[in-house]
N, C-alpha and C positions, 0 to 999 in steps of 0.2 A: 393518688398521686403518683405512684410507681407505674401504673398503667399508662399515665398521661407521658410520663418520661420515656417507657418502653416504645410508645407511639412516635414520639418525636424522635428518638433513637433510629427507629426503622425508617422513617421518612427521610432522616438524612442520609442514611445508608443509600436507598433508593434512588436518592438525587444524585449521589457520588456515583453508583453504578449507571444510572441513566445518563449522565455526562459523560462518563467515559465511553459508552458505547456508542454516543453520538458523535464523537470524534475520531471514530475509527474510519480511514479514509475509503472511499468506496472503490469496489473492484471495478476496472477498466479493461475493455477488450482491446487486444491489440495483435500484432506480428512482430517475432524476432526478425530483424533483417541482418545483424552482426553480432558477434560475441568477441570481445577482448579479454581473454583470461588473464594476460599479464598484467593489464590496467585495471582488471576487475569491474568491466563495464559491459553493458551491452546496449544495442541500438534497437529501439522499438518504433514501429509504426503504429499509432494508436489514436483511440477516439478522444473525446474532451475529457480531461480530468479537472473536476469541479473543484476539489479542495485545492488546486494548485493555480486554479483561473487559468487554465490553458485548454485552447483548442485542439481540433484534430490535427496533427502533425507527426513527424518522424523526428526522433531525437535520442540522445545517448544518455542513459543513467548509470548512476553507479549501483552495484549489486551490495545489498547490506549483509549478503552471507554469500562467498565465494562458491559454496555448493549450489546455489541457484543457477549458476553459469554452466555445471554440468549436467542439470536437469531439463535443459532446453537447448535447441539448435537452431541455426538460421531457418527460415520458412515456417518453424512451428507457430500456430496460433495459440495465444495464451489470454488469461486474464491475470490482471496483476493490480497491486496497490503501489502507489508512490507518494513519497513526501519528502519534504526537505529535512534532511538529517545534517547537522553541522554546516549548514549552509549549501549543502550539494542536494541535488535532485536525485534521489534513492528510490530504487525498487525495493519495498519491505516484504513482499509476498508475490510469489508469482505462481501458476498452474497452467499446464497445457490444457487445451479444449479441443474438441472435434471438429 
C-alpha cells in the first residue's frame, strides 16, 4: 500500500514539473533596434513568437528587469523569451548571440 502511494506521489510530482516545463516560452531570435531606458522598453526585430501567436515583425516590449536594458545595445543580435505580463508584452529573458 505504501509503495502504491509513493508511486502515485512521484507521478503527481512528475506531471507538475513536466507541465511547468511545457509552459516555458521558447527562445526567439531577434535584433535590438532601440532601447528606451526611461520607459523601461526595448524595440526588437524578431522571428515568430509561437506562445504569443505572433509572426515576424518589429515591435516594442517592456523589459521585466531594467538591468536587461543595460545588457544589450541597439544592433545586438539576441535570443529572448517574451510573454504577456499584467497585459503587457514583456521580455522575460534576453541574451546576446554572435
